[in-house]
N, C-alpha and C positions, 0 to 999 in steps of 0.2 A: 445540602451537605456535600462537602468536598470529598474527593476520592484521594486516598493515600494508602500506604501499605497497611495501616491498621484498620482501614475501612475499605476492603476491596469492592469492586463493582458487583452488582447482583449477578446471579448465575445467568449464563447465556446472553449477557449484555454484549453489545458491539460498540466499539469506540475507536477513534483514530489512534494510531501508534506512530511514534517518531521513527525516522530512518536515519542511518548514518551514511549510506552510499546508495546511489541509484545510477544505473547505466543502461544504455540502449545498445544492443548488439545485433548484427545481421542474423537473420534466421537461415534455415537450410534452403528454402525456396527463394528464387530471385525476388527482389523488392519486398521481402518480409523482414520484420524486426521483432525483437523480444526485449521486454523491459525486465531487468533484474534489480531487485531492491534488497538491501540487507541492513541489519541493525541489531539492537538488543531489545527483546521483549521484556516487559515488567513482571510477567508471571511465567513460571516454567511450563505450565500446561496451556498457555494461551495459543490459539490458532491464528496465525497472521495471514491475511489475504490481500490481494490487490483488487479493488472494486472500481470499475469504470463508472463515471457519472452518466446519467441519461440526459440527452439533449434532444430538442425538437429539430434544430438545425446543426450542421457540423460547425463546431467552433474553431477558432484559430489553433488553440491548444486544448486538446481533450483532457479533462481532469480525471486522474486516477488516484483514488484514495487508498492509503495504507491503513487497513483496519485490523483490529484484533478482537476475537471473541473467546469467551470462556465457557467450557462445557459444564462447569459446576463451580465449586469453590476454587478461587485462585490460589495456587501454590506460590507464596511470596519469595520467589527466587528468580533472578534474572537469567536469561539464556539468549544466545545468539539466534538469529533467524535469517534465512534467505528465501525469497519467494520470486517467482517469475510469471510473466503474462505475455502471450503472443499478442502483438499489437494489430492483428488483422481486424478491421472493422471498428477500431477505437483510436484512429489517428485523426487529429484535427487537420485543418488545411495547412498548418505549419508544423505541427508536432503534438507533443503531450506535456502535461504538467503533473508531476507527482506531488501528492498532498499528504503530508503527515500531520501529527498532532500539533507540532509547533514549527514545522518547516515545510518549504515548498521548493521544487526545482523544476525548471522548464527545459525541455529538450526540443530543438528543431530536428525533425526527422524528414529526410528527402522523400 
């Protein structure tokens, strides 16, 4: 069954969420960076998070998924979101890749 506004996902489901903007900014400490992602979530009460993928070996670009979860029934109204993640321990040899529901963006991080 496909998901749409008339058939919201089941309670507490986790799924990828689209993003509109992603950027990497310097952190407070030397050689530290923070990923900031923003967009529009499909449900007013959806919690959006950045979830780094797990790897056996450090990849060139570490994948970080933009995911949304619902604590119960989704309130079918869109709302803006902004989330951030310190990149300590989740940097690939060249940088990161932000992965949304239908879009991806790669960043080279020094």
